[in-house]
N, CA, C and O atoms as CSV, one atom per row, in Angstrom:
chain,resi,resn,atom,element,x,y,z
A,1,MET,N,N,-9.265,1.127,-20.259
A,1,MET,CA,C,-8.365,0.159,-21.405
A,1,MET,C,C,-8.153,-1.067,-20.729
A,1,MET,O,O,-7.737,-1.060,-19.570
A,2,CYS,N,N,-8.471,-2.437,-21.516
A,2,CYS,CA,C,-8.084,-3.336,-21.101
A,2,CYS,C,C,-7.136,-4.198,-21.517
A,2,CYS,O,O,-6.763,-4.224,-22.690
A,3,GLY,N,N,-6.645,-5.010,-20.556
A,3,GLY,CA,C,-5.096,-5.559,-21.225
A,3,GLY,C,C,-5.698,-6.871,-22.009
A,3,GLY,O,O,-6.847,-7.283,-22.166
A,4,GLU,N,N,-4.443,-7.330,-22.418
A,4,GLU,CA,C,-5.226,-8.827,-22.741
A,4,GLU,C,C,-5.574,-9.774,-21.957
A,4,GLU,O,O,-6.047,-10.862,-22.285
A,5,ASN,N,N,-5.344,-9.380,-20.893
A,5,ASN,CA,C,-5.876,-11.026,-19.821
A,5,ASN,C,C,-7.084,-10.788,-19.301
A,5,ASN,O,O,-7.552,-11.447,-18.373
A,6,GLU,N,N,-7.845,-9.531,-20.046
A,6,GLU,CA,C,-9.168,-9.191,-19.031
A,6,GLU,C,C,-10.330,-8.746,-19.952
A,6,GLU,O,O,-9.918,-8.508,-21.087
A,7,ILE,N,N,-11.895,-8.533,-19.768
A,7,ILE,CA,C,-12.153,-8.506,-20.394
A,7,ILE,C,C,-13.807,-7.861,-19.815
A,7,ILE,O,O,-14.481,-8.524,-19.027
A,8,VAL,N,N,-14.213,-6.683,-20.280
A,8,VAL,CA,C,-15.172,-6.303,-19.346
A,8,VAL,C,C,-16.640,-6.330,-20.219
A,8,VAL,O,O,-16.810,-5.907,-21.363
A,9,VAL,N,N,-17.682,-6.988,-19.281
A,9,VAL,CA,C,-19.138,-7.374,-19.752
A,9,VAL,C,C,-19.861,-6.917,-19.154
A,9,VAL,O,O,-20.079,-7.445,-18.064
A,10,ASN,N,N,-20.645,-5.667,-19.540
A,10,ASN,CA,C,-21.885,-5.176,-18.340
A,10,ASN,C,C,-21.263,-4.225,-17.463
A,10,ASN,O,O,-21.740,-3.956,-16.361
A,11,GLY,N,N,-19.889,-3.549,-18.056
A,11,GLY,CA,C,-19.600,-3.097,-16.668
A,11,GLY,C,C,-18.618,-3.590,-15.539
A,11,GLY,O,O,-17.974,-2.955,-14.705
A,12,ALA,N,N,-18.737,-5.106,-15.830
A,12,ALA,CA,C,-18.070,-5.930,-14.538
A,12,ALA,C,C,-16.496,-6.216,-15.535
A,12,ALA,O,O,-16.634,-6.446,-16.736
A,13,THR,N,N,-15.058,-6.176,-14.919
A,13,THR,CA,C,-13.848,-6.422,-15.296
A,13,THR,C,C,-14.246,-8.218,-15.076
A,13,THR,O,O,-15.077,-8.669,-14.288
A,14,TYR,N,N,-13.429,-8.951,-15.967
A,14,TYR,CA,C,-13.156,-10.119,-15.512
A,14,TYR,C,C,-11.695,-11.000,-16.037
A,14,TYR,O,O,-11.573,-11.208,-17.244
A,15,PHE,N,N,-10.931,-11.349,-15.353
A,15,PHE,CA,C,-9.722,-11.912,-16.060
A,15,PHE,C,C,-9.680,-13.219,-16.150
A,15,PHE,O,O,-10.196,-14.159,-15.546
A,16,ARG,N,N,-8.861,-13.064,-17.147
A,16,ARG,CA,C,-8.152,-14.927,-17.364
A,16,ARG,C,C,-7.926,-15.771,-16.202
A,16,ARG,O,O,-7.285,-15.315,-15.255
A,17,LYS,N,N,-8.331,-16.817,-16.179
A,17,LYS,CA,C,-7.440,-17.600,-15.074
A,17,LYS,C,C,-6.354,-17.968,-14.994
A,17,LYS,O,O,-6.014,-18.762,-15.871
A,18,GLU,N,N,-5.571,-17.681,-14.204
A,18,GLU,CA,C,-4.010,-18.007,-14.467
A,18,GLU,C,C,-3.887,-19.699,-14.162
A,18,GLU,O,O,-4.503,-20.205,-13.224
A,19,GLU,N,N,-3.020,-20.496,-15.072
A,19,GLU,CA,C,-2.869,-21.583,-14.429
A,19,GLU,C,C,-1.861,-22.057,-13.312
A,19,GLU,O,O,-0.770,-21.493,-13.219
A,20,SER,N,N,-2.214,-23.095,-12.459
A,20,SER,CA,C,-1.252,-23.025,-11.489
A,20,SER,C,C,0.550,-23.132,-11.680
A,20,SER,O,O,1.299,-23.370,-12.627
A,21,THR,N,N,0.689,-22.889,-10.560
A,21,THR,CA,C,2.114,-22.713,-10.560
A,21,THR,C,C,2.965,-23.594,-9.513
A,21,THR,O,O,4.157,-23.890,-9.604
A,22,ASN,N,N,2.269,-23.859,-8.736
A,22,ASN,CA,C,2.494,-24.987,-7.568
A,22,ASN,C,C,3.604,-24.297,-6.846
A,22,ASN,O,O,4.335,-24.976,-6.125
A,23,GLN,N,N,3.775,-23.172,-6.955
A,23,GLN,CA,C,4.814,-22.673,-6.471
A,23,GLN,C,C,4.499,-22.398,-4.787
A,23,GLN,O,O,3.357,-22.802,-4.565
A,24,TYR,N,N,5.065,-21.907,-3.672
A,24,TYR,CA,C,5.154,-21.359,-2.298
A,24,TYR,C,C,4.975,-19.792,-2.935
A,24,TYR,O,O,5.445,-19.353,-3.984
A,25,VAL,N,N,4.229,-19.189,-2.043
A,25,VAL,CA,C,4.154,-17.937,-1.778
A,25,VAL,C,C,3.081,-17.245,-0.723
A,25,VAL,O,O,2.054,-17.722,-0.239
A,26,ILE,N,N,3.647,-16.043,-0.556
A,26,ILE,CA,C,2.839,-15.338,0.670
A,26,ILE,C,C,1.962,-14.474,0.093
A,26,ILE,O,O,2.141,-13.860,-0.959
A,27,ILE,N,N,0.677,-14.426,1.051
A,27,ILE,CA,C,-0.721,-13.495,0.346
A,27,ILE,C,C,-1.034,-12.917,1.311
A,27,ILE,O,O,-1.263,-13.474,2.384
A,28,ARG,N,N,-1.117,-11.462,1.071
A,28,ARG,CA,C,-1.905,-10.648,2.031
A,28,ARG,C,C,-2.664,-10.155,1.225
A,28,ARG,O,O,-2.595,-9.668,0.096
A,29,THR,N,N,-4.085,-10.531,2.658
A,29,THR,CA,C,-5.509,-10.445,2.083
A,29,THR,C,C,-5.853,-8.880,2.460
A,29,THR,O,O,-5.013,-8.179,3.024
A,30,TYR,N,N,-7.421,-8.290,2.029
A,30,TYR,CA,C,-7.849,-7.144,2.750
A,30,TYR,C,C,-7.944,-7.570,3.671
A,30,TYR,O,O,-7.177,-6.958,4.414
A,31,SER,N,N,-8.615,-8.575,4.376
A,31,SER,CA,C,-9.345,-8.529,5.400
A,31,SER,C,C,-9.266,-10.213,6.070
A,31,SER,O,O,-9.895,-10.524,7.082
A,32,ALA,N,N,-8.427,-11.136,5.340
A,32,ALA,CA,C,-8.191,-12.358,6.040
A,32,ALA,C,C,-6.911,-12.920,6.372
A,32,ALA,O,O,-6.586,-14.107,6.392
A,33,GLY,N,N,-6.157,-11.784,6.656
A,33,GLY,CA,C,-4.631,-11.793,7.067
A,33,GLY,C,C,-3.666,-12.490,6.029
A,33,GLY,O,O,-3.943,-12.505,4.830
A,34,VAL,N,N,-2.851,-12.900,6.391
A,34,VAL,CA,C,-1.896,-13.202,5.480
A,34,VAL,C,C,-1.074,-14.938,5.718
A,34,VAL,O,O,-0.536,-15.520,6.659
A,35,HIS,N,N,-1.291,-15.163,4.680
A,35,HIS,CA,C,-1.189,-16.590,4.304
A,35,HIS,C,C,0.056,-17.094,3.616
A,35,HIS,O,O,0.772,-16.387,2.907
A,36,PHE,N,N,0.271,-18.433,3.890
A,36,PHE,CA,C,1.295,-18.998,3.204
A,36,PHE,C,C,1.478,-20.401,2.609
A,36,PHE,O,O,1.615,-21.304,3.434
A,37,GLY,N,N,1.506,-20.767,1.150
A,37,GLY,CA,C,0.701,-22.224,0.503
A,37,GLY,C,C,1.180,-22.198,-0.754
A,37,GLY,O,O,1.840,-21.248,-1.176
A,38,ARG,N,N,0.934,-23.076,-1.345
A,38,ARG,CA,C,1.045,-23.285,-2.932
A,38,ARG,C,C,0.084,-22.667,-3.788
A,38,ARG,O,O,-1.114,-22.949,-3.778
A,39,LEU,N,N,0.652,-21.775,-4.568
A,39,LEU,CA,C,-0.486,-21.189,-5.298
A,39,LEU,C,C,-0.754,-22.089,-6.432
A,39,LEU,O,O,0.029,-22.644,-7.203
A,40,GLU,N,N,-2.454,-22.113,-6.334
A,40,GLU,CA,C,-2.781,-23.341,-7.101
A,40,GLU,C,C,-3.829,-22.398,-8.318
A,40,GLU,O,O,-3.534,-22.643,-9.488
A,41,GLU,N,N,-4.630,-21.693,-8.174
A,41,GLU,CA,C,-5.233,-20.925,-8.826
A,41,GLU,C,C,-5.662,-19.148,-8.335
A,41,GLU,O,O,-6.056,-18.694,-7.261
A,42,ARG,N,N,-5.418,-18.596,-9.446
A,42,ARG,CA,C,-5.645,-16.959,-9.429
A,42,ARG,C,C,-6.551,-16.388,-10.289
A,42,ARG,O,O,-6.157,-16.246,-11.447
A,43,ASN,N,N,-7.463,-16.090,-10.069
A,43,ASN,CA,C,-8.722,-15.246,-11.053
A,43,ASN,C,C,-8.740,-13.954,-10.353
A,43,ASN,O,O,-9.584,-13.898,-9.458
A,44,GLY,N,N,-8.055,-12.946,-10.523
A,44,GLY,CA,C,-8.558,-11.552,-10.634
A,44,GLY,C,C,-7.971,-11.601,-8.819
A,44,GLY,O,O,-6.755,-11.709,-8.655
A,45,LYS,N,N,-8.614,-11.543,-7.934
A,45,LYS,CA,C,-8.306,-10.974,-6.245
A,45,LYS,C,C,-8.299,-12.287,-5.969
A,45,LYS,O,O,-7.463,-12.593,-5.118
A,46,GLU,N,N,-9.286,-13.635,-6.624
A,46,GLU,CA,C,-9.440,-14.726,-5.783
A,46,GLU,C,C,-8.335,-15.625,-5.832
A,46,GLU,O,O,-7.928,-15.792,-6.981
A,47,VAL,N,N,-7.803,-16.172,-5.071
A,47,VAL,CA,C,-6.421,-16.773,-4.891
A,47,VAL,C,C,-6.622,-18.502,-4.397
A,47,VAL,O,O,-6.752,-18.507,-3.173
A,48,LYS,N,N,-6.661,-19.375,-4.743
A,48,LYS,CA,C,-6.237,-20.886,-4.230
A,48,LYS,C,C,-5.296,-21.438,-4.253
A,48,LYS,O,O,-4.726,-21.879,-5.252
A,49,LEU,N,N,-4.815,-21.544,-2.630
A,49,LEU,CA,C,-3.882,-21.941,-2.062
A,49,LEU,C,C,-4.146,-23.390,-1.680
A,49,LEU,O,O,-5.303,-23.764,-1.490
A,50,SER,N,N,-2.779,-24.486,-1.523
A,50,SER,CA,C,-2.941,-26.114,-1.232
A,50,SER,C,C,-1.937,-25.700,-0.199
A,50,SER,O,O,-1.305,-24.655,-0.044
A,51,SER,N,N,-1.985,-27.006,0.564
A,51,SER,CA,C,-0.820,-27.203,1.949
A,51,SER,C,C,-0.790,-25.571,2.669
A,51,SER,O,O,0.323,-25.067,2.822
A,52,ALA,N,N,-1.826,-24.906,3.027
A,52,ALA,CA,C,-1.725,-23.357,3.101
A,52,ALA,C,C,-1.853,-23.585,4.731
A,52,ALA,O,O,-2.291,-24.488,5.443
A,53,ARG,N,N,-1.189,-22.184,4.970
A,53,ARG,CA,C,-0.750,-22.080,6.971
A,53,ARG,C,C,-1.373,-20.529,6.854
A,53,ARG,O,O,-1.521,-19.990,5.757
A,54,ARG,N,N,-1.634,-20.039,7.807
A,54,ARG,CA,C,-2.006,-18.873,8.144
A,54,ARG,C,C,-0.601,-18.378,8.701
A,54,ARG,O,O,0.311,-19.120,9.069
A,55,ILE,N,N,-0.594,-17.072,8.697
A,55,ILE,CA,C,0.440,-16.221,9.466
A,55,ILE,C,C,0.160,-15.495,10.058
A,55,ILE,O,O,0.069,-14.381,9.542
A,56,TRP,N,N,-0.213,-15.673,11.775
A,56,TRP,CA,C,-0.756,-14.955,12.269
A,56,TRP,C,C,0.205,-13.752,12.923
A,56,TRP,O,O,-0.137,-12.579,13.069
A,57,SER,N,N,1.410,-14.301,13.255
A,57,SER,CA,C,2.353,-13.558,13.661
A,57,SER,C,C,3.642,-13.865,13.616
A,57,SER,O,O,3.954,-14.992,14.000
A,58,TRP,N,N,4.520,-13.099,13.219
A,58,TRP,CA,C,6.038,-13.914,12.994
A,58,TRP,C,C,7.004,-12.544,13.658
A,58,TRP,O,O,6.698,-11.386,13.943
A,59,SER,N,N,8.513,-13.455,13.747
A,59,SER,CA,C,9.451,-12.502,14.616
A,59,SER,C,C,10.428,-12.979,13.640
A,59,SER,O,O,10.371,-13.990,12.940
A,60,GLY,N,N,11.356,-12.061,13.710
A,60,GLY,CA,C,12.883,-12.869,12.591
A,60,GLY,C,C,12.744,-11.909,11.326
A,60,GLY,O,O,13.697,-12.040,10.558
A,61,ALA,N,N,11.955,-11.138,10.990
A,61,ALA,CA,C,11.797,-10.882,9.359
A,61,ALA,C,C,10.987,-9.439,9.656
A,61,ALA,O,O,9.879,-9.431,10.191
A,62,ALA,N,N,11.629,-8.323,9.272
A,62,ALA,CA,C,11.131,-6.960,9.167
A,62,ALA,C,C,9.714,-6.727,8.103
A,62,ALA,O,O,9.037,-5.705,8.207
A,63,SER,N,N,9.537,-7.311,7.557
A,63,SER,CA,C,8.222,-7.534,6.516
A,63,SER,C,C,8.090,-8.745,5.879
A,63,SER,O,O,8.900,-9.671,5.926
A,64,LEU,N,N,6.722,-8.702,5.097
A,64,LEU,CA,C,6.768,-10.331,4.361
A,64,LEU,C,C,7.376,-10.026,3.388
A,64,LEU,O,O,7.182,-11.041,2.720
A,65,SER,N,N,7.990,-9.380,2.764
A,65,SER,CA,C,9.087,-9.067,1.486
A,65,SER,C,C,10.229,-10.126,2.288
A,65,SER,O,O,10.412,-11.297,1.957
A,66,GLN,N,N,10.899,-9.453,3.354
A,66,GLN,CA,C,12.162,-10.109,3.791
A,66,GLN,C,C,11.692,-11.693,3.986
A,66,GLN,O,O,12.229,-12.577,3.319
A,67,MET,N,N,10.759,-11.949,4.847
A,67,MET,CA,C,9.969,-13.183,5.059
A,67,MET,C,C,9.902,-13.829,3.604
A,67,MET,O,O,10.215,-15.017,3.681
A,68,ALA,N,N,9.654,-13.511,2.551
A,68,ALA,CA,C,9.542,-14.203,1.452
A,68,ALA,C,C,10.917,-14.391,0.642
A,68,ALA,O,O,10.836,-14.959,-0.447
A,69,VAL,N,N,12.133,-13.968,1.080
A,69,VAL,CA,C,13.234,-13.969,0.173
A,69,VAL,C,C,13.941,-14.801,1.585
A,69,VAL,O,O,14.351,-15.937,1.344
A,70,ASP,N,N,14.082,-14.343,2.882
A,70,ASP,CA,C,15.508,-15.186,3.549
A,70,ASP,C,C,14.454,-15.711,4.618
A,70,ASP,O,O,15.177,-16.022,5.565
A,71,GLY,N,N,13.087,-15.991,5.000
A,71,GLY,CA,C,12.301,-16.783,6.023
A,71,GLY,C,C,12.283,-15.777,7.120
A,71,GLY,O,O,12.317,-14.546,7.127
A,72,VAL,N,N,12.210,-16.809,8.165
A,72,VAL,CA,C,12.376,-15.911,9.984
A,72,VAL,C,C,13.228,-16.501,10.272
A,72,VAL,O,O,13.374,-17.695,10.010
A,73,SER,N,N,14.104,-15.697,10.970
A,73,SER,CA,C,15.419,-16.164,11.911
A,73,SER,C,C,14.791,-16.380,13.452
A,73,SER,O,O,15.616,-16.755,14.285
A,74,ASN,N,N,13.540,-16.199,13.873
A,74,ASN,CA,C,13.029,-16.542,14.858
A,74,ASN,C,C,11.949,-17.622,15.036
A,74,ASN,O,O,10.978,-17.115,15.597
A,75,ALA,N,N,11.797,-18.678,14.817
A,75,ALA,CA,C,10.671,-19.386,14.889
A,75,ALA,C,C,10.302,-19.544,16.082
A,75,ALA,O,O,9.097,-19.749,15.939
A,76,SER,N,N,10.548,-19.597,17.342
A,76,SER,CA,C,9.906,-19.616,18.572
A,76,SER,C,C,9.053,-18.358,18.949
A,76,SER,O,O,8.415,-18.342,20.001
A,77,GLY,N,N,9.052,-17.297,18.068
A,77,GLY,CA,C,8.750,-16.069,18.372
A,77,GLY,C,C,7.457,-16.085,17.393
A,77,GLY,O,O,6.638,-15.165,17.362
A,78,CYS,N,N,7.391,-17.176,16.651
A,78,CYS,CA,C,6.146,-17.043,15.541
A,78,CYS,C,C,5.221,-17.591,15.724
A,78,CYS,O,O,5.260,-18.656,16.340
A,79,LYS,N,N,3.849,-16.981,15.177
A,79,LYS,CA,C,2.513,-17.968,15.596
A,79,LYS,C,C,1.887,-18.581,13.994
A,79,LYS,O,O,0.868,-18.106,13.492
A,80,PHE,N,N,2.480,-19.396,13.515
A,80,PHE,CA,C,1.519,-20.154,12.094
A,80,PHE,C,C,0.676,-21.161,12.323
A,80,PHE,O,O,1.057,-22.111,13.007
A,81,SER,N,N,-0.351,-21.128,11.895
A,81,SER,CA,C,-1.248,-21.869,12.253
A,81,SER,C,C,-1.062,-23.635,11.605
A,81,SER,O,O,-0.189,-23.871,10.769
A,82,VAL,N,N,-1.810,-24.529,12.023
A,82,VAL,CA,C,-2.196,-25.664,11.212
A,82,VAL,C,C,-1.975,-25.580,9.844
A,82,VAL,O,O,-2.114,-24.451,9.375
A,83,THR,N,N,-1.667,-26.470,9.076
A,83,THR,CA,C,-1.854,-26.654,7.429
A,83,THR,C,C,-3.078,-27.228,7.638
A,83,THR,O,O,-3.506,-28.086,8.411
A,84,VAL,N,N,-3.688,-26.330,6.481
A,84,VAL,CA,C,-4.924,-27.000,6.063
A,84,VAL,C,C,-4.713,-27.162,4.712
A,84,VAL,O,O,-3.868,-26.523,4.085
A,85,PRO,N,N,-5.543,-28.102,4.176
A,85,PRO,CA,C,-5.396,-28.597,2.591
A,85,PRO,C,C,-5.381,-28.007,1.222
A,85,PRO,O,O,-4.942,-28.355,0.126
A,86,GLU,N,N,-6.419,-26.358,1.994
A,86,GLU,CA,C,-6.965,-26.018,0.627
A,86,GLU,C,C,-7.644,-24.797,1.252
A,86,GLU,O,O,-8.321,-24.889,2.276
A,87,ILE,N,N,-7.413,-23.513,0.520
A,87,ILE,CA,C,-8.057,-22.101,1.310
A,87,ILE,C,C,-8.391,-21.159,0.117
A,87,ILE,O,O,-7.504,-20.903,-0.696
A,88,ILE,N,N,-9.354,-20.755,0.015
A,88,ILE,CA,C,-9.483,-19.686,-0.971
A,88,ILE,C,C,-9.863,-18.345,-0.412
A,88,ILE,O,O,-10.700,-17.932,0.390
A,89,LEU,N,N,-8.726,-17.730,-1.303
A,89,LEU,CA,C,-8.819,-16.353,-0.181
A,89,LEU,C,C,-9.494,-15.259,-1.478
A,89,LEU,O,O,-9.074,-15.323,-2.633
A,90,THR,N,N,-10.190,-14.638,-1.202
A,90,THR,CA,C,-11.076,-13.861,-2.170
A,90,THR,C,C,-10.880,-12.238,-2.470
A,90,THR,O,O,-11.376,-11.557,-3.368
A,91,GLU,N,N,-9.820,-11.797,-1.206
A,91,GLU,CA,C,-9.892,-10.556,-1.594
A,91,GLU,C,C,-7.739,-10.179,-1.635
A,91,GLU,O,O,-7.139,-9.202,-1.186
A,92,ALA,N,N,-7.269,-11.227,-2.242
A,92,ALA,CA,C,-5.626,-10.660,-2.320
A,92,ALA,C,C,-4.904,-9.983,-2.884
A,92,ALA,O,O,-4.534,-10.182,-4.042
A,93,ILE,N,N,-4.459,-8.758,-1.947
A,93,ILE,CA,C,-4.094,-7.856,-2.479
A,93,ILE,C,C,-2.678,-7.700,-2.924
A,93,ILE,O,O,-2.277,-6.951,-3.815
A,94,GLU,N,N,-1.865,-8.643,-2.059
A,94,GLU,CA,C,-0.465,-8.806,-2.072
A,94,GLU,C,C,-0.243,-10.223,-2.736
A,94,GLU,O,O,-1.087,-11.027,-2.340
A,95,ILE,N,N,0.508,-10.656,-3.484
A,95,ILE,CA,C,1.224,-12.305,-3.983
A,95,ILE,C,C,2.718,-11.704,-3.996
A,95,ILE,O,O,2.931,-10.591,-4.476
A,96,ILE,N,N,4.140,-12.803,-3.229
A,96,ILE,CA,C,4.996,-12.605,-2.976
A,96,ILE,C,C,5.552,-13.937,-3.220
A,96,ILE,O,O,5.455,-14.690,-2.251
A,97,PRO,N,N,5.958,-14.289,-3.979
A,97,PRO,CA,C,7.095,-15.754,-4.186
A,97,PRO,C,C,7.790,-16.070,-3.506
A,97,PRO,O,O,8.764,-15.323,-3.407
A,98,ALA,N,N,7.784,-17.025,-2.825
A,98,ALA,CA,C,9.026,-17.496,-1.448
A,98,ALA,C,C,9.908,-18.021,-2.272
A,98,ALA,O,O,9.712,-18.695,-3.283
A,99,THR,N,N,11.005,-17.637,-1.728
A,99,THR,CA,C,12.493,-18.184,-2.184
A,99,THR,C,C,12.749,-19.872,-1.402
A,99,THR,O,O,12.252,-20.231,-0.335
A,100,SER,N,N,13.537,-20.586,-2.184
A,100,SER,CA,C,13.498,-22.000,-1.561
A,100,SER,C,C,14.093,-21.799,0.067
A,100,SER,O,O,13.713,-22.593,0.929
A,101,LYS,N,N,14.837,-20.928,0.336
A,101,LYS,CA,C,15.486,-20.506,1.462
A,101,LYS,C,C,14.274,-19.949,2.672
A,101,LYS,O,O,14.320,-20.236,3.869
A,102,ALA,N,N,13.520,-19.338,2.195
A,102,ALA,CA,C,11.990,-18.690,2.882
A,102,ALA,C,C,11.375,-19.945,2.803
A,102,ALA,O,O,10.920,-20.400,3.852
A,103,ILE,N,N,11.288,-20.474,1.967
A,103,ILE,CA,C,10.572,-22.142,1.962
A,103,ILE,C,C,10.887,-23.138,3.360
A,103,ILE,O,O,10.001,-23.566,4.100
A,104,LYS,N,N,12.139,-23.352,3.498
A,104,LYS,CA,C,12.451,-24.080,4.029
A,104,LYS,C,C,12.667,-23.516,5.817
A,104,LYS,O,O,12.924,-24.209,6.801
A,105,SER,N,N,12.466,-22.160,5.729
A,105,SER,CA,C,12.364,-21.826,7.351
A,105,SER,C,C,11.144,-21.719,7.357
A,105,SER,O,O,10.701,-22.189,8.405
A,106,ILE,N,N,10.190,-21.244,6.555
A,106,ILE,CA,C,8.597,-21.481,7.137
A,106,ILE,C,C,7.796,-22.407,7.359
A,106,ILE,O,O,6.766,-22.437,8.033
A,107,LEU,N,N,8.293,-23.137,6.782
A,107,LEU,CA,C,7.916,-24.421,6.818
A,107,LEU,C,C,8.772,-25.362,7.815
A,107,LEU,O,O,8.618,-26.578,7.924
A,108,GLY,N,N,9.558,-24.692,8.411
A,108,GLY,CA,C,10.385,-25.599,9.975
A,108,GLY,C,C,9.486,-24.628,11.133
A,108,GLY,O,O,9.865,-24.807,12.291
A,109,VAL,N,N,8.539,-23.797,10.988
A,109,VAL,CA,C,8.319,-23.575,12.219
A,109,VAL,C,C,6.927,-24.107,12.616
A,109,VAL,O,O,5.976,-24.094,11.834
A,110,PRO,N,N,6.847,-24.688,14.180
A,110,PRO,CA,C,5.699,-25.437,14.329
A,110,PRO,C,C,4.613,-24.841,13.975
A,110,PRO,O,O,4.532,-23.685,13.559
A,111,GLU,N,N,3.455,-25.860,14.179
A,111,GLU,CA,C,2.266,-25.109,14.260
A,111,GLU,C,C,1.881,-24.526,15.453
A,111,GLU,O,O,2.263,-25.275,16.353
A,112,TRP,N,N,1.399,-23.707,15.837
A,112,TRP,CA,C,0.719,-22.997,16.735
A,112,TRP,C,C,-0.664,-23.583,17.020
A,112,TRP,O,O,-1.536,-23.849,16.193
A,113,LYS,N,N,-0.696,-23.725,18.265
A,113,LYS,CA,C,-2.024,-24.507,18.731
A,113,LYS,C,C,-1.892,-24.005,20.253
A,113,LYS,O,O,-0.916,-23.939,20.999
A,114,LYS,N,N,-3.185,-23.690,20.420
A,114,LYS,CA,C,-3.481,-22.912,21.702
A,114,LYS,C,C,-4.110,-24.143,22.559
A,114,LYS,O,O,-4.502,-23.956,23.711
């Protein structure tokens, strides 16, 4: 059974492309890790972020859910990548909106470079 935002054509399910929210989110993907950035577009499992950082490892939050609400309390223990202008993630399995407190905290983590 299809919802109002999806259609099945020749056995393939397609989802209505959602408008940009420009909201900061944390995305957990199936195989590309965790990312933080502004949600520009979502089409099924495909997500486009702008001003995006890969969250390689974090400290000071018990889970991604806590990070999205509270941010991190140990910025020096985090490894967050450089910011890229845009990234398209094709296997998003979790999208968590970030609070203003979390955004400020995450943006305050220095870029990790080796």
